[in-house]
C-alpha positions as CSV (number, residue, x, y, z in Angstrom):
1,X,209.7,154.7,243.9
2,X,213.4,154.0,243.2
3,X,215.2,157.1,245.0
4,X,218.9,157.8,244.7
5,X,220.9,157.4,248.0
6,X,224.2,158.3,247.4
7,X,226.5,160.7,245.3
8,X,227.9,158.0,243.3
9,X,224.6,156.8,242.1
10,X,223.6,160.1,241.2
11,X,226.9,160.6,239.3
12,X,226.2,157.1,237.3
13,X,223.0,158.7,235.9
14,X,224.5,162.4,235.4
15,X,227.4,161.1,233.5
16,X,228.2,164.2,231.4
17,X,230.9,166.7,232.8
18,X,229.4,170.2,233.6
19,X,228.8,172.6,230.7
20,X,232.3,174.7,230.8
21,X,230.6,178.0,230.9
22,X,228.6,177.1,233.7
23,X,231.7,176.9,235.8
24,X,233.6,179.8,234.1
25,X,230.7,182.3,235.0
26,X,231.1,181.9,238.6
27,X,232.4,184.9,240.6
28,X,233.3,185.5,244.4
29,X,232.4,188.9,244.4
30,X,230.4,191.6,242.2
31,X,231.9,192.2,238.7
32,X,230.9,194.8,236.4
33,X,228.1,192.7,234.7
34,X,226.7,191.3,237.8
35,X,226.6,194.8,239.7
36,X,224.4,195.9,236.8
37,X,222.2,193.1,237.2
38,X,221.8,193.3,240.9
39,X,221.0,197.1,240.5
40,X,218.3,196.2,238.0
41,X,216.6,193.7,239.9
42,X,213.3,194.8,242.1
43,X,212.5,191.1,242.9
44,X,214.4,188.4,244.6
45,X,213.7,185.0,246.4
46,X,215.6,184.8,249.9
47,X,216.5,181.1,250.9
48,X,217.5,180.1,254.5
49,X,218.1,177.3,256.4
50,X,217.9,176.6,260.1
51,X,216.9,174.4,263.0
52,X,213.2,174.4,261.6
53,X,214.2,173.5,258.3
54,X,214.5,175.6,255.1
55,X,212.6,178.6,253.9
56,X,212.3,180.6,250.6
57,X,210.5,184.2,250.9
58,X,209.9,186.7,248.0
59,X,211.2,190.1,248.6
60,X,210.3,192.9,246.2
61,X,210.8,196.6,246.0
62,X,209.8,199.6,243.9
63,X,213.6,200.1,243.2
64,X,216.7,197.8,243.6
65,X,215.7,195.2,245.9
66,X,219.0,195.1,247.5
67,X,221.5,197.9,248.0
68,X,225.3,197.3,247.3
69,X,227.4,198.2,250.0
70,X,230.6,196.8,248.3
71,X,232.1,194.4,246.1
72,X,231.3,191.5,248.6
73,X,228.3,192.7,250.4
74,X,224.4,193.2,249.7
75,X,221.8,194.7,252.0
76,X,218.4,193.7,252.0
77,X,215.7,195.7,253.9
78,X,213.2,193.6,255.6
79,X,210.2,195.2,254.6
80,X,206.7,194.8,256.5
81,X,205.3,191.3,255.7
82,X,203.3,188.4,257.6
83,X,205.6,188.8,260.9
84,X,206.4,184.9,260.9
85,X,209.9,185.8,261.1
86,X,210.9,182.3,259.5
87,X,213.8,183.7,257.1
88,X,215.1,186.1,260.1
89,X,215.1,183.3,262.5
90,X,217.0,181.3,260.2
91,X,219.7,184.0,259.6
92,X,220.1,184.5,263.4
93,X,220.7,180.8,264.1
94,X,222.5,179.6,260.8
95,X,223.5,182.6,258.4
96,X,223.6,180.5,255.2
97,X,221.5,182.0,252.5
98,X,220.8,182.1,248.7
99,X,219.5,184.8,247.0
100,X,217.8,184.4,243.3
101,X,217.5,187.8,241.4
102,X,215.2,188.3,238.6
103,X,214.1,190.9,236.2
104,X,211.0,190.9,234.2
105,X,211.5,190.0,230.5
106,X,215.0,188.9,231.1
107,X,215.4,184.8,230.6
108,X,218.5,184.7,232.6
109,X,218.6,184.6,236.8
110,X,221.4,185.6,238.9
111,X,222.0,183.6,242.1
112,X,224.0,184.6,245.0
113,X,225.1,182.2,247.7
114,X,226.6,183.4,250.9
115,X,226.4,184.0,254.8
116,X,223.8,186.7,256.2
117,X,223.7,188.6,259.4
118,X,220.7,190.7,260.7
119,X,221.3,194.2,261.4
120,X,219.3,196.5,263.6
121,X,221.8,199.5,263.5
122,X,219.6,202.4,263.5
123,X,221.6,204.5,260.8
124,X,221.5,201.7,258.6
125,X,217.7,200.9,259.1
126,X,217.0,204.7,258.6
127,X,219.0,205.0,255.5
128,X,216.2,202.7,253.9
129,X,213.5,205.2,254.9
130,X,210.6,205.2,252.4
131,X,207.2,207.1,252.4
132,X,208.2,208.0,256.2
133,X,208.8,204.5,257.2
134,X,212.0,202.3,257.7
135,X,212.7,198.5,258.3
136,X,213.2,197.3,261.6
137,X,216.2,195.3,260.5
138,X,218.2,194.8,257.2
139,X,219.9,191.5,256.1
140,X,223.6,191.9,255.3
141,X,224.8,189.2,253.1
142,X,228.6,188.6,252.4
143,X,228.7,186.9,248.7
144,X,230.8,183.7,248.7
145,X,229.8,183.1,244.9
146,X,227.5,184.9,242.3
147,X,226.5,183.5,238.8
148,X,223.9,183.6,236.3
149,X,221.6,180.9,235.7
150,X,220.9,179.6,232.0
151,X,217.7,180.7,230.3
152,X,216.3,177.2,230.0
153,X,213.8,177.4,232.8
154,X,212.4,180.8,232.0
155,X,212.0,179.7,228.4
156,X,210.4,176.2,229.3
157,X,208.0,178.1,231.8
158,X,207.5,180.9,229.2
159,X,206.9,182.9,232.5
160,X,207.3,186.4,230.9
161,X,204.8,185.9,228.0
162,X,202.4,188.8,229.5
163,X,199.5,186.3,229.7
164,X,197.5,186.7,232.7
165,X,197.0,183.0,233.9
166,X,196.1,183.8,237.6
167,X,192.3,182.8,237.1
168,X,193.6,179.2,236.8
169,X,194.8,179.0,240.5
170,X,193.3,179.6,243.9
171,X,193.6,183.3,245.3
172,X,194.8,184.3,248.7
173,X,191.1,184.3,250.0
174,X,190.9,180.9,248.7
175,X,193.8,179.7,250.6
176,X,192.4,181.2,253.7
177,X,188.9,180.1,253.1
178,X,190.3,176.5,252.8
179,X,191.2,176.6,256.6
180,X,188.8,179.1,257.8
181,X,185.0,178.3,257.8
182,X,182.7,180.9,256.5
183,X,185.7,183.2,255.6
184,X,184.8,185.8,252.8
185,X,187.4,185.2,250.1
186,X,185.8,187.3,247.5
187,X,185.7,190.5,249.7
188,X,189.3,189.6,251.0
189,X,190.6,189.4,247.5
190,X,188.8,192.5,246.3
191,X,190.1,194.7,249.1
192,X,193.6,193.2,249.4
193,X,195.7,195.7,247.3
194,X,194.0,198.8,248.7
195,X,194.3,197.5,252.4
196,X,197.9,196.5,251.5
197,X,198.9,200.1,250.4
198,X,199.4,201.6,253.6
199,X,201.6,198.5,254.9
200,X,204.0,198.0,252.0
201,X,206.9,199.5,253.9
């Protein structure tokens, strides 16, 4: 394969100037439109980087996935997950993060780049209490830049078509069974939603 090794070699291939609106849409803090989008998003992907490499983690909630603290800061509760702590370790050691906010049916995506810190402040954590539970930590991100991503990727993938294509790909149980001989993938998948309900928050 012929790999690109330098920025100049890359720019020789992509000779067109950036689309003007792709530069004009960038803000360094929340604007009214970006605020409305963030408040309407229940799902985002959190990308981090650290000594061990990169990590991208899906985050979701039954209301806004983050809380807006002010025009420059977003608070993301760390609800219960698999306890690997990949994203959290990266934030503690590096702090650079990106967040990609999606809204079902919307063809745009809003992206935030910035720096995050991990807070264990008791009052902040308790302010997110749901169903009698609260997160152990909250990820507080200071926005460096925020902008929307054009719709082409969503349009190409037709991800919001409403068509259920999950039967075409392996299930969570299938993934585990691939590594664990004799694992009952079907039972695991059948019981996952009910098993997960008490551990969602």
